[in-house]
KENUMI-510194 format. One record per atom (N, C-alpha, C): x, y, z. Coordinates in steps of 0.1 Angstrom, whole numbers, plus 5000, padded with zeros to 4 digits. Example, Ala and Ser with C-alpha at 12.3 -4.5 7.8 and 13.67 -1.06 7.14 Angstrom:
! residues 2
513249435078/512349555078/513249675078/512849785071/513749895071/512950005079/
***
This chain:
! residues 818
832428681519/832728471519/833428491508/834528381513/835828311503/835528241491/836128241479/835628151469/835128031475/836427971483/835827831489/834427791495/834227891506/833127901512/831927911503/832128001493/830828011480/830527881476/831527831474/831227631465/830127581477/829627521468/828527381473/829427311481/828727241492/829427141500/829927041490/829626961479/830126831473/831126901467/831127051463/832427081456/833227111466/833327131480/834227141487/834727001489/833826901491/834526781491/835326691483/835026741471/835626721458/837326791460/837126911462/838226971465/839426901476/838726851486/839626801499/840226661495/839026571488/839426461481/840526401472/840926561466/841726531456/843126611461/842826651475/844226691485/844626841480/844026901471/844127071470/844727131479/845927191481/846427291490/845627431489/845527471478/844927591472/843627611457/843027661462/842927721445/843727751437/843527771427/844027841415/843827971413/844528081408/844228171406/843028221396/842928131385/842028151376/840528081385/840728001390/839327951396/838928021405/839428111415/839228241420/838728341415/839128371401/838928481393/837628461386/837228331381/836028271373/834828321385/835028241397/834228211404/833628351408/834528461409/834028581413/833028631401/833428621383/832828651376/831428611374/831328471377/830228381380/829428401387/830128361399/828728451410/828428571413/829328671406/829028821414/828528921403/828028831391/828028921379/826828841372/826228921360/825328871348/825728831337/827128881336/828028901324/828328781316/828628741305/829228681301/830528651305/831728521300/832728511308/833528441296/835028531296/835928431290/837028391293/837528291296/838528241308/839628231295/840928231295/842028221289/843128201299/843928101297/844628021305/845727961298/846427931304/847427781301/847027681301/847327611292/846927441292/847227371306/846027301310/845927231320/846027311334/845427401334/845427551347/844227511350/843127431349/842127381360/840827521350/840927551337/839727611333/838127541334/838227411332/836827331331/836527321347/837127311357/836527321371/836727451376/837227531370/837127681372/835627721369/835027691357/834127731351/832527691356/832927521359/831727421367/831527461381/832527441390/832727451403/831327571408/831427671399/830327801405/829227751395/829327691387/828027681378/827027561386/828027461390/827127331400/826727401411/827627491418/827227521432/825727621428/825627721419/824427761417/822927681414/823627551409/822727441404/822027381417/823127371429/822827301439/821427401446/822327521448/821127611453/819827601451/819627631433/818527651429/818627561416/818227391418/818327321408/817627391395/818227381378/817427431370/816127311368/814927321360/813927271355/814127161342/815027231338/815327181322/816927121322/817527101312/818827121312/819727281312/820127281327/820227401330/821927471323/822627391323/824127381312/824127331300/824827421289/824927351277/826527341276/827027221279/828627221270/828927191255/829327301249/829927241235/831327251233/831627101229/833227091226/833327041214/834427061212/834627081197/834926901185/835326831201/835226671194/834926571202/834626501196/833626381202/834426331216/835926311213/836826271220/837126371234/836726481235/837426551245/835726581254/834826561247/833326531254/833326381261/834026291256/833626171265/834726211277/836126261276/836626291284/836326391296/835526471292/834926571302/833726501310/832826391301/832126361306/832426271322/833426201321/834126131327/834326201338/834826311339/835426411345/833926481353/833426481350/832126581355/831426481366/831326361356/830526251363/830926231378/832226221380/832726231390/832226331402/832326441399/831926541403/830526571406/829826551401/828226551400/827526401407/828226321406/827626231410/827126231426/827426301435/827326311450/826226391450/826026521442/825126601443/823626581434/823626441427/822326431420/822126531411/823126571403/823626671390/823426591376/822626531368/823026431359/823626491352/824726441342/825826461331/825126391320/824826451312/824426381299/825526421286/825726321275/826326381265/825526301251/825726401245/825126331231/825626371220/826226261211/826726271201/826826141191/827126111179/827126001171/827325881177/827925871188/828625731197/827725701210/826825781210/826225771222/825225681218/824825591229/823425511226/822125581228/821025491218/819725581218/819125581234/819525481243/818725461254/819025591261/820625621258/821025741269/820225821266/820125861250/819525991246/817825981249/817325861251/815725861255/815625901271/816325871278/816325901289/816426061293/817326121283/817526261288/816426341280/815726281271/814326311265/813426311275/813526231284/812126181291/812426281304/813626291311/813926381321/814926501316/814926571312/815826681308/816426751320/817426771323/817926801337/819526791337/820426891346/821826901349/822326951336/823426871331/824526951321/824426851309/824526881298/824026821284/825626901277/826526751276/827626791268/827426761254/827826851244/827526781229/828426861217/828526801210/829326851199/828526951185/828727061179/828227161171/827327051163/827726971157/826826921147/826026841155/826026761167/825126691169/823926771176/824326911181/823527031183/822527041174/823327051162/822227081146/821126971142/821526861148/820626751147/819726781155/820126761169/818726811178/817926881175/818227031172/817627151168/816527101155/817327011146/816526981133/815426871136/815826741143/814626671148/814126671157/814626731168/813826731181/813226871179/812926971173/812627071171/811227121181/810227021183/809127041191/809627041204/810426931209/811026941219/812127071227/812227121220/813827231225/813127301239/811727351236/810927451247/811227331262/811027241261/810827161270/812327131275/813227081267/814427051268/815227131273/815027271271/816127371274/815527511279/813927531286/813627621288/813827651304/815227601311/815627681319/817027671319/817427701308/818827711303/819327791309/820527811317/820927901321/822527951319/823427831313/824927851311/824827781296/825927821288/826227771276/827927781280/828727661279/830027661280/830327591269/831327681260/832127671247/833627611250/833927501251/835227491254/836127491242/837427501242/838227521234/838027631221/837527781228/837127831218/837827881203/839327861210/840327941197/839827831186/839527711190/839327581176/838427651168/837327701173/835927761165/836127871158/837027941158/837228101155/837528121140/838328011132/838628011120/838127981109/836627971112/836127891100/834427841102/834027811091/832427811092/831827751106/832627681111/832127551124/831827661135/832527751136/832427861149/831327941144/831027981135/829728061131/829028001134/828827841127/827727801132/827327751146/828627731155/828227731166/827427831174/827927951172/827428081173/826028071170/825328051154/824128031153/823327911160/823727841161/823127701169/822527761184/823827851190/823527881203/822228021204/822528101190/821528201188/819728161186/819928011175/818427971172/818127881187/818827821196/818327751203/817527831213/818227951221/818128061227/816928111223/816428131211/815028181208/814128081208/814027961199/813027841204/812827801218/814027821226/813527791239/812827881247/813028051242/812828161249/813628181263/814828161262/816028171273/817128281262/818028311276/819228411268/820028361284/820528241281/822028201289/823028261290/824028261298/825328341297/825928251290/827228271286/827828221280/829428201284/830228091287/831228111290/832428031279/832928121275/834028081268/835428041275/836127891270/837427851279/838327851267/839727881269/840427881260/842027871264/842827781257/844227821264/844927911253/844527931243/845228031232/844628121225/844328251226/843628321220/844628451219/844528521209/844828631203/843528731204/844128861207/843028981207/841628941219/841528911229/840828831236/839728941236/839729051237/838629141232/837529131225/838329101212/837429051200/836728921201/837428841210/836828711210/835628711217/835928731232/834928811240/834028921233/834028991227/832629041220/832028951211/832828851201/832328751194/831428651203/831828591213/831328501223/829828581228/830128711229/828828771234/827728831226/828328821210/827028851200/826028821202/825128901202/823528851203/822828891215/823628881230/823028821240/823028951248/823029091243/822829211250/823629201265/824629121262/825329131275/826929131273/827929201283/828929241284/829529101285/830929101284/831828971286/833029011293/833028951305/834428981315/835228871310/836428941309/837728831308/838528861322/838728741330/839128801343/840828791341/841328881348/842928891348/843228831362/844428741361/844828711370/846428671368/846928651377/848828601379/848728431372/849428421363/849728261359/851128251367/851028121369/852528091375/853828071365/854728151369/856028131354/856227991351/856627981338/856527891330/857727861325/858327721326/859527701321/859227601311/859527601299/859527511287/860927431285/860927301284/862027211278/861427201262/862127301256/861927321241/863127301230/863327201223/864427191213/863927191201/864927251192/864627221176/866127131171/865427101159/866927051155/866427031138/867226991130/866827001118/867826871110/867426831099/867926681096/867526721079/868826691068/868326651057/868126481055/867126481047/866726381047/867526221040/868426301028/869526231026/870926351025/872026251029/873326311025/873826391038/875026451039/875526511050/874726591058/874826601069/873426691081/874226861075/873726941084/874127051081/875827091089/875526991102/876427011111/878026981099/877926831096/879426811089/879326881078/878326931067/878527041058/879227131062/879227191076/880027281080/881227261083/881427151087/882827071090/883827041076/882627031065/883627021056/883827101044/883127221049/883427371043/884927401043/885527461029/886527531028/886327671032/887627741038/887527871035/886927901052/886928011058/886828101069/885028101066/884728031081/882828011088/882628111092/881828191099/881728261110/881128181118/881528201133/881128091142/879928171152/879328121157/878128201168/879228131182/879628231189/879728241200/878728201209/878828081219/877628001230/878028091239/879028081248/879428151259/880628131264/881128221273/882728201276/882828151289/883828041290/884227971301/885427981306/886027991319/887227991324/887827831324/888827811314/889027671315/890127621327/890327561338/891427461346/892527441337/893527481344/894827421337/894827261336/895527191322/894827081322/893627021315/892627131312/891627111306/891427081289/891127011280/890827041269/890727181260/891627211251/891427351246/890327291236/890127441229/888827391221/889527361210/890827351208/891527301195/890927141196/891327101208/891326971212/890326901212/889226971216/887626941212/887326941198/887427021192/887227021176/888026891169/889226861171/889826761166/889326631172/888926581183/887826531189/886926531179/886126591179/885126591172/884926571155/885926601150/886626581137/886826451134/887326381144/887926221142/887126131140/886026151150/884926061149/883926011138/882825921137/882025911125/881026061130/880126051123/878926171119/878626161135/877826061137/877026071150/878026101159/879126101162/880126131172/880626231172/880526321159/880926461156/879726571166/878426521162/877026571163/877626591179/877326461187/877926451198/878826521207/879926511200/880926611204/881026731205/880326831194/879726941192/878826981204/877526861207/876426901216/877026901229/877926791231/878426821245/879726961246/880027001232/880827141238/879727271240/878527251235/877627331239/876727311251/876627191254/876227131273/876727221279/878727211277/879127271287/879327461289/879127481275/878527631273/877527681281/876427591284/875327631288/874927621305/876127491307/875927511319/876827611330/877627721319/877927791327/877527911329/875827921324/874728001332/874528141319/875728221319/875128331315/875828311294/874928351285/874828371273/875628501270/876628531272/876528691274/877028771258/877428691251/877428741237/876428701229/875028671235/873728671226/873028781229/872928921225/872229031221/871129031222/869829131224/868529091224/868029011229/866228991228/865728931237/865628791231/866028741218/866128601216/867028501224/868228571228/868828501234/868628471248/867828541256/867828521268/866728381272/866928341284/866528211287/864728311294/864828401295/862928451299/863028591293/861828611286/862028761279/861228821289/859728771291/858828861298/858428811312/859228731320/858928681335/857828581333/857328501320/856328451324/857028311311/857628281304/858328131297/859528181300/860428091305/861528071303/861827951298/863127941286/863527831282/865127821284/865127731291/867027701297/867427651284/868827701286/869927681274/869927521270/870227501260/870227331259/871727261265/871027141271/872627061273/871826951268/872026951256/871626841247/872026731249/873126651255/873326501259/872626481274/871926591282/871326571294/869626581287/869626671280/868026661275/867626541264/868126531255/867826401247/868526281248/868826201257/869726061257/868825991249/869525921239/868925801229/868525691240/867725621238/867325511246/867225391236/867425421225/867025301214/868325341203/868525251193/869325261181/868525231170/868125351159/867525361148/868125251138/867425151129/868525081124/869325211112/870525131108/871425221098/871125291086/870225241081/869425321069/868125391073/868125441084/866625521086/866625641082/865725721079/865425831080/866225871091/867226031088/867726071099/866626141107/865426201105/864726301115/863826181121/863326071114/862625971121/863725871130/864425831124/865325781130/865725861149/865725981145/865826031158/865126041167/863426071163/862326021171/862225871175/862725811165/862525651173/863525631182/864625691184/865825681193/865725741205/864325851207/864625951220/862725901227/862225811221/860725771225/860825661232/861625521231/861625441237/861525441251/860625381259/860525401277/860025501279/859325581271/858425721275/857125741269/856125781272/855025821269/855025961260/854625961245/854826051238/854326101226/853826181224/853226241209/853826271201/853726251185/854826251177/853526341168/853626501168/852826571158/853026581142/852226561136/852226581120/851626681118/851726721103/850526861098/849526791090/849526651088/848426611080/848126421078/847326411080/846726271083/847626171074/848326191057/849126151054/850126141056/850626261065/852226251070/852126111080/850826161090/850826071100/850825901095/849925891088/850125731082/851725711077/852425781071/853525741064/854525711075/854525821088/855225831101/855225711107/853725681111/854025571119/854525411113/853825441099/854425311093/855825271094/856825391093/857825381090/858725361102/857925421119/858625371127/858225231134/857025171129/856625051130/857824961125/858225001109/859224921103/860524901113/861125031118/861825061127/861924931139/860724941141/860924831155/860924681148/860224631138/860224531130/861924491128/862624581122/864124601115/864724571127/864124601140/865424601152/865024481162/863724381159/863324311163/862624311177/861724441176/861424501190/860024481187/859324471200/858024481201/857224631194/856424651188/855624731180/855124851196/856024971192/855525061202/854925181201/854825211186/853925291184/852325271178/851625391184/850325411179/849925531168/848625551163/848225611153/846925691158/846725831154/845425901156/844825991149/843925971141/843426101132/842326091130/841626171126/840226181120/839426091114/840126021102/839925931091/839925761099/840325771110/840625611116/839025621122/838525501127/837425431130/837525481146/836125511154/836125551165/836925441175/836925311172/837225241178/839125251181/839625241168/840825271166/841525361176/840425491175/841025641182/841025621198/839725581200/839725531215/840625421222/840825341214/841925231218/843425311222/844025391214/845325481212/845125571227/843625631230/843625721239/843425611251/843025511250/842825411267/844425391267/845125351257/846625331260/847625421266/847325541259/847925651264/847525711279/846425681286/846125681296/846425631306/846925471301/847225381308/848825431317/849025431328/849925491336/851425361335/850925251331/852125151332/852625131316/851725221306/852325191290/853125311288/854225261277/854925361275/854925421260/854125391252/854025411237/854025531230/854025521224/854225671214/852825681203/852425771203/851325791194/851625891182/851225891168/851325971159/850026031155/850226151158/848826231154/848526331149/847526391146/847426521139/846826621149/845926681146/845326781155/844526771164/843926591159/842826561169/843226511183/844326501188/844826561203/845626651207/845326761193/845726911202/844926931214/843826931214/842827011220/843026911232/842226911244/841926931257/842126781264/841626661253/841326521261/842326501268/842126441282/843126391291/844026261286/844926251281/845626101280/846926091286/846726121301/847626111308/848726151310/850026101317/850826201319/852126181312/851826271297/852926261288/854026311291/855326261286/856626301290/857226421282/856526401267/857426501258/856526431244/856326601237/855726581225/856826641215/856826561199/857326611189/856626661179/857226751172/856526821160/857526801151/857226721138/858126731128/857526851117/858226911114/858127051109/857627121118/857027221110/856727351118/855027351114/854127381128/853027391123/852427531114/851227521115/850827661107/850727791119/850327761131/850127871137/850627861154/850728001158/851427981168/850027911180/849227971179/848027891187/848227721186/848627681174/848627541174/850327461180/850727551178/852127521185/851827531202/851227621204/851127641223/849827531224/849127481220/848227381216/849027231219/849827211212/850227091209/851727051219/852027171226/853227101234/852627141250/851227221249/850627211262/849727061267/850126961257/849826861258/850326781271/851626841267/852626771279/853126871289/853626831305/853626951311/852726981322/851726841323/850626821332/851526741340/850526771354/850726731369/852026741367/852526861372/853226911375/854926901367/854926891355/856026851346/856026981339/857326991333/857127121324/856727091311/856127171303/856127131290/857227051281/857426981276/858426981266/858226911252/858626991247/858726971230/859627021222/859626891209/861126871200/860626881186/861326971185/860927011169/861726921159/861326841151/862326791145/862026851125/863026911126/862526991111/863126871098/862426861087/863226781078/863126821066/864426821059/864326871045/864726821034/864426811023/865526761012/866626831012/867526771007/868726861000/868426900990/869027080990/868827160979/869627110966/868827080953/869327020943/870327150938/871727060934/872927130930/872527260920/871527280911/871327400904/869527460910/869727440921/868027490924/868427630924/867227720924/867227850925/867427870944/868028030944/868228080957/867028050964/865828130964/865028100971/864827930980/864827820970/864827720973/865727630983/867127730986/867927700993/867627721008/866727801009/866327861024/865427751031/865627721045/864727631048/864027691058/862727701049/861627781052/860927711065/861127591066/860127541079/860827571094/862227571091/862927581102/862727741107/862827831095/863027991098/861027981107/860227871101/859027911105/858327851119/859227771122/859327701139/859627821146/861227871144/861627991150/860528101154/860128141141/859128241146/858128191150/857528091152/856028081161/856628091176/858128031180/858228021194/858828161198/859628241189/860028391194/858628471195/857528441183/856628571188/855728551200/855728421205/854828381218/856128441228/857428401227/858028431237/858328561242/858528661230/858828811230/857528911231/856328831227/855528941226/853728861233/853928761235/852728671237/851828661225/852328701214/851328701206/850628561197/849428601198/848928491188/847628541178/847628421168/846828511159/845128531166/844928631158/843728731161/842928651156/841428621159/840528551157/840028631143/839328591133/838628611119/837428621117/837328711120/835728721123/834728781111/835628871099/834828971092/834728871081/834328751078/834428681067/832428711059/832728661046/831228611042/830828481040/830428451049/829928291051/829028291042/829028301032/827628241026/827528071021/828627981024/828427841024/827427811038/827727911048/827127851062/825527941061/825728041054/824228101050/823428031044/823927921031/822927841026/822527731039/823627701046/823427571055/822627621067/822327731072/821627791083/820027801075/820127831062/818627871056/817927731054/818827631049/818127511047/817627431063/818627461070/818327441083/817027461091/817227591088/815727621095/814727641087/814327601077/813227561068/812627431071/814127341073/814127201073/813027161088/813527271101/813227261112/811827311115/811227391105/810327521110/809127491101/809827401092/808427421078/808027521070/807227561069/806727661058/807027801063/807827901059/808028031062/808528141050/807428231053/807428331041/808828381038/809428461028/810828511024/810728611039/809928721041/810128781054/810628701065/809628611070/809828531081/811128481079/811728391070/813228351066/814228461069/813928571063/814828651065/815328711080/814128711085/814028741102/814728661110/814828561102/815328421117/816728421111/817328451097/818528461095/819428531095/818828651090/819728771090/820128821099/819128801111/819628851123/820228771136/820528651127/821528581133/823328641133/823928701146/824928791146/826128721137/826528651132/827128611124/827028641111/825928661108/825428731093/825528891093/826328921098/826329081100/826929171087/827529091081/828029141069/827329121057/826328971054/825228951046/824029061046/824029081034/823229211029/821429111027/820529231025/819429121024/819529101005/820129170996/820329150983/820829010985/822128970992/822428840988/821928750996/821028761002/819928671010/819028670992/818628780988/817628730977/818128630963/819428700961/820128620951/820328480953/820528440968/820328320973/819628230969/818128310974/817028230974/816428210964/816428310952/816328290938/816928160931/818228160932/819128040928/818727910933/818327900949/817827760951/816527750952/815627840948/814227770937/814627750924/815327810919/815827750902/816227620904/817027570914/817527460914/816927340924/815527390931/814827300932/814927250952/815927350955/816627300968/815727380977/814727460973/813227520979/812527550969/811327530975/810227530965/809327650972/808627650960/807827830963/806627760964/805727770977/804327730979/803427810971/802227760965/800727870959/800827920967/801128000980/801028120988/801628210988/803128120984/804128230984/805128180995/804828101004/805828041013/807127991007/808227951018/809327851013/809027721020/809727611013/809627501019/811227441015/811427341018/812327251015/812027211001/812827190986/812527100976/813127000975/812926900968/813326760966/814926760964/815426870955/816726840957/817226880970/816826960976/817527010990/817226910999/816026831000/815626711008/816726611009/817526570997/818426510997/819726521005/819926681006/821026741014/820626741029/819326781031/819026771047/818826651053/818626541047/817926421052/819426341053/820626371051/821626331049/822326331064/822926291068/824026301084/824726351083/825526381067/826226471067/825826641067/824826631064/824226751065/824626861080/824826761089/824926881101/826326891104/827226881097/828826921099/828727051083/829327161091/829627241082/830927241072/831827181080/833127151073/833727071064/834127101051/834427011043/834826891045/834126791035/834326661036/834426621027/835426511021/835826461009/834626351009/834426270995/833826180994/834426051003/833725951012/834825901019/834225741015/835025631019/835125481014/835625411029/834425411038/834825261049/835825171042/836825161053/837925051049/837524921059/837424811055/837324711062/838124591064/838924511073/839324361071/838624301076/838024221069/837424101072/836224161082/836124181097/835024221103/835224381107/836324381108/837124551119/836724601107/836524741113/836524861101/837824961107/838224951100/839625051101/839425211098/838825261092/838725401093/838225451075/838625561073/838025611058/838925631051/839025631035/840225701030/838725751019/839725821007/839025920997/839825840984/839225850973/839825810963/840325650964/839525540966/840225440966/841025390954/842225330952/842625300942/841825110935/842525070926/841524950922/842024820930/841324730931/841924610934/843324540930/844024500941/845324510938/846324580943/846024680943/846824810948/846824810962/848024890967/848124870982/847525050987/847225031000/846625181008/847625161019/847725281029/848125301039/846825351047/846625291060/845925331071/846025251084/845625321093/846225281106/847525231109/848325281104/849425291104/850125151099/849525081092/849724961082/849724991069/850424871064/849924901048/848924741045/848224791037/847024691029/846924661018/846324561012/846124540996/844924530999/844424590986/842724610980/842724470976/841524440981/840424320977/839524310969/838624410971/837624460962/836724600967/836524690959/835924790959/834424790960/833724830967/832324830965/831724980965/831725020949/831625170949/830225210951/829025100949/827925170956/827525190969/828325130979/827825100993/829225171001/830225240989/831425310994/831825221005/832725081002/832924991012/834324961001/835524951008/836924871003/837424771017/837224631006/837624531016/839424511013/840424471029/841324481023/842324401031/843324341030/844324271039/845524291040/845724271053/847224351056/848224301054/849024371048/850424301040/851624431049/852924361042/854124481050/854224551039/854924621043/855524731036/854824891036/855324971028/854525111030/853925171016/853225261018/852625311005/852225491012/852325551000/851625681007/849825681007/849725761017/848325721021/847325911014/846425861009/845626021009/844326001015/843926111020/842726151029/842026281023/842726361014/841926461009/842826561013/842626711010/843526821011/843526861022/844526911027/845426971043/845527061042/844827191035/845327341037/845627391051/846627491052/847227571063/847627701060/846927801070/847227941062/848028001075/848928081072/849928161077/849728291080/849928361093/849728491096/850828581089/850728711083/851828781077/852828801090/852228791104/853128811117/853928711118/853928611114/854828501114/856028501103/855328541093/856128571079/857128711083/856928761089/857928871095/858928831105/858028751112/859428721122/860228621115/860028551108/860928461099/861928541093/861228631084/862628761079/863328781091/862728821105/863928911112/864828751117/864328651115/865128571124/866328521113/865828551099/866928531088/868328651089/867328781095/868128891094/869428901106/868628871120/869428871133/870728771133/871628821140/872728761139/872428691157/871528691164/871528621179/871328491174/871528401188/870828251186/870228241194/869628111196/867928071199/868328001214/867827971222/868727881234/868127731228/867027721221/866527601220/867027531209/867927581196/868627511186/869527421191/869327301185/870527231186/871527241177/872427101175/873427131166/873227151152/872527031144/872027091130/871327191129/870527221138/869527351136/870427461135/871527471144/872127581142/873327661131/873927471130/874427501116/873727541104/872827491104/871927521094/871327661090/870927741104/870627871105/871427971101/872627961103/874227981099/874228011086/874127891081/874427871068/873127971056/872027941063/871028041055/870928161059/871728221070/871728391071/873028401062/874128341061/875028381054/874728341039/874128301032/873328281020/872428431018/871728461029/871228571029/871428661026/872628681036/873328811037/874328881025/874828741018/875228731004/874428790993/873628730993/872628760985/871628890983/871728970995/870629040998/869229020999/868728921004/867528871005/866628961011/867129031024/866829071034/866429211034/867529241021/867529401023/866329441012/866229381001/865029420989/864329260989/862729300983/862229200984/862329140967/862729210961/862829100946/864129130942/864729010941/866028930940/866128900924/867328930919/867628890904/868428750902/867928680895/868328520899/869128470884/869528610878/870328590866/869328640854/869928690847/869128730833/868028770836/866428760828/865228810832/864428700842/865328640850/864328570862/864728630874/863828630878/863228720895/862728620905/863128650914/862328590928/861828700935/860428680943/859928760948/859528720964/860328760972/859928740989/859328850992/857728830992/857428960996/856828931016/857428821019/857028811038/855528831041/854828791034/853228841035/852328691038/851528711049/851028581050/850328521042/849228421041/848628341027/847728411017/846828491030/845828521018/846228691013/847228741019/847828901014/848828861002/849328741004/850128650991/849528640981/848228560983/847828540970/846928650966/846528750968/846228860965/847228920958/848228960963/849628990955/849828880943/849628790944/850028670930/849228700921/847828710925/846628720916/847228880908/847528980918/847429150912/848429170901/849629080904/850829050895/850328980886/849428900882/849128820872/848028880861/846828970870/845829040862/846029110860/846729230869/846729380864/848529390858/849529350865/850529370861/851229350851/851029180848/851729090838/851829190825/851129260819/851129310805/852229410806/852129520813/852929630818/854629550821/854829500829/855929440832/856629360827/855829260811/856529140806/856629030815/855429000824/855828920833/855228780828/855928680829/855328540825/856028450832/855228300832/856228190840/855928210855/855228270859/854828290878/854628180882/855628140891/855728000895/855528040915/854528030918/854528040931/854727940943/855527950952/855427810967/855227930978/853927910976/852827980986/853127961002/853428061010/853528201013/854828241011/855628141007/857428231009/858028300996/857828280990/857828310973/857628350960/857928390951/857128380938/858428400929/858528280913/859628300907/858728320893/859728410887/858928440878/860328520866/859628520851/860428610843/859928760839/860628840837/860028980836/861129050826/860429090821/861429200810/861529360819/860829410826/860629520835/862229520839/862829630849/863829650858/863129650872/863729640882/863529670894/862629770899/862529890898/862230000900/860830000894/861029990881/859729990873/858729910880/858929770889/858429660893/857629730903/858229770911/857929840923/856829950921/857030040907/856330140907/854830110901/855030000894/853729940885/852829880896/853729790903/852729740914/852329810924/852829910928/852030000941/851330090932/851130110923/850530200914/848630140911/849329990910/848229920905/847229880919/848029870930/847429820941/847029950947/847030040942/846430180951/845330210940/845030200928/843430190925/842430120929/841130260929/840030210935/839330060929/839929980927/839529880920/838329760928/837229710920/836529620930/837229490931/836729440945/837729310945/837629220940/836629210934/836129080924/837029050911/837729200908/838629200899/840329120897/840129080912/841228980914/841028800914/839528800907/839228690904/838928640891/839728540888/840228510872/838428540863/838428520854/836728530845/836928360845/835728380848/835128200850/835628130863/836428180869/836628110883/835428160891/835228060899/834228010908/835327930921/836327970928/836627920940/836227850950/835927730950/835027660961/836327650976/835827720985/836627700995/835827591006/834427651007/833727581018/832927521014/832327411025/831827271021/830127321014/829727381010/828327421004/828527520992/829427550990/829927670980/829527650962/829427480965/828727460948/827427450948/826727430959/825527500957/825127620960/825527720957/825627890957/825627920943/824928040940/825028110927/826428110927/827328140917/828728170913/829028320916/828228450916/828328520916/828328550937/828028480942/828128490958/829528410961/829528310954/830828260955/832128320953/832228410939/833128510940/833328600946/832028650950/832028760961/832628740974/832628610976/832928560992/834328570990/835128490979/836228490977/836928630980/836628730972/837328840969/837128930977/835928910986/835929020998/836228931012/835928841013/836228771027/837228691027/837728641017/839528561018/840728661016/840728711004/841828791000/841928881007/843328901013/843529021020/844329131012/843229201007/843829340997/844429421003/844129451015/844329561024/845729541029/846229421032/847329371037/848229381024/848029321015/848829331003/849229451000/847929580997/848429660994/849229751005/849329711011/850129831027/851629781022/851729651019/853229631019/853729641005/853229680996/853629700981/853729840979/853029940984/853330060989/854330100993/854730021001/855930071009/857430001004/857129910994/858229880987/858529990980/857430060969/857730190960/858330310966/857630330980/858130450992/859530430995/860230300996/861130271001/862630240989/862130210977/862730180967/863030260952/861730350955/861930430936/862230580944/
***
């Protein structure tokens, strides 16, 4: 029986009504795994490939044949907005079969939740935080709600693999399964996963089942991709190259036979040099465009030059005047990079991705000011996690409206699979931190038969005249190139981080278990918590240390019979709605203007000062510190926003590919005029200064720069090794890190001594805790402050610092240079 014939009649009708000519390969492969095995399944495929339908078509067909007696499938999504979107999509599919689709999170009405509790059935869509609340407050109803649970579908699995939130999700599934007496199959969905086998093992932990990862042929993809560079002030890289005296090595894009009477290269360059700066860029762009249209890039050796490296991803050479024709004109004094975005978004539905909420506010405010300066209607929206639900949902509705052509400035909140209509292009300001994030963001476009289209806008301050050498390298440009090339050349995506020491989450699960179950003996508590798969590295001694500390701090109370219950201090934690989440939160203040709620901020300024939120500037009228409210009035102008820290970690493979981009001489088909010029200049500087040949560079006298090309946590381990173990012997002082790119310091020792000493210290059999400064308690996760200091220090030293990666690198330096 074929896959289509195996589907339930209402699924077949759905396929007919949507005029699908055939099933996609992922849908056929998923159906085979779900229908014909009892294993867990991990579905990985490109964005908009139909993963959700691939999972739910067979699940709903099985429910139609044998209706579950409770909630039959649990869909766990990382965002409320994603759940809302999937809720509507699945409702259309299930209505005809009378299979209810429920959702449960903070924005869902109490009446909707009561109906589910009264008649549990069908599919429940939920976030990890809401599932935690459900287990905590409806503990006695779990058996009736989930007694016949058969599937747990986890969407956007990759977003849950890099911190405590993924661990919490796994713990919740295991706790629910034990409470309900079920062992549901797990179906993971993701577009971007590194090391699928490890992820499949993670997904299946504690189930006693294997994990099938279906292999199927995906259609070849073409990316419309560009990357342009802008100095925020001063002449651009192209103009600087034109104004450079002396010979400059040129990059040969291609060779083209010119007919009689055609302009010569000298004619084209003379035309470019005669016009204003924008005309120069266009003239050079046109030259590149003409070269691109000849087809072959004969002089580009190596994989980076070809339009297709592995037959799966093609990036056509850029014809810049065709790809990015301006549809507006930015004000004369506009920021060059933001002006570029302004000019290429009018009349199109676009996303502009940034790497922090502060930057989202600043960029949106600036773009709106350009509209005002041009006397144009505002055409920019904003979307990030600190905005109120109403603001976010308004932006989502406008983006879904096919008649609207607005542009939304956003963070990772729109990175995941929310359906926001037919997006024409995405912009990325600077480079994201991971290949996974790059792929997710680009994948927001290219739906509905359009190719994915993304344009990097790399912004850089002009280097100061007396800037040290490493500060003149365009790190963000190199990072963007590295992210693209790693996937083009190797299909590489960051592997999951599954070997942490999650003590913050351990506290959370201990407290959640006691709050939900009531009094437990220490042995019973250990049996429920330490047997959760995610805590495989946590020892019984670790748990004993934690419990003693929690009893001392009154988070846990010991009864007369020796049992454990939640203490008074612990109740203040578990009774708060903020307890359900394990990700770090700042102390937030709700911002209001008259009756409208705008969103939240941290560290509100005093009355009379200005704040930026919702893409506008506001003056603070009053701060209610007791109720955590800020009252404000909208005014014109702009001001930096602050919502809390926005860290990002970069893998060592990305840094190594950045080094390769600086070393190799080939071009990349997606680089535009300024970016090509800036890369050429950086390569020239790097070659002359031998930045690629050796990691340690003398900057004059006893001042040195170290470029280790290590990821964030190996870099951090190296930084601490130098300060704690090597500084005395090397005479090292004034160490100034620019993580994770380079360190600058003053040193008495010579280069060979540096390599020898650092490698010798790294090779010693030292306790990782020795790389934690005396008295330091490095808080990373939400509940670290409530843990005993010794566990926080141990978790940082053994679970965060990449000592092995650091050790391997510095030993290679000694072996090579000594």
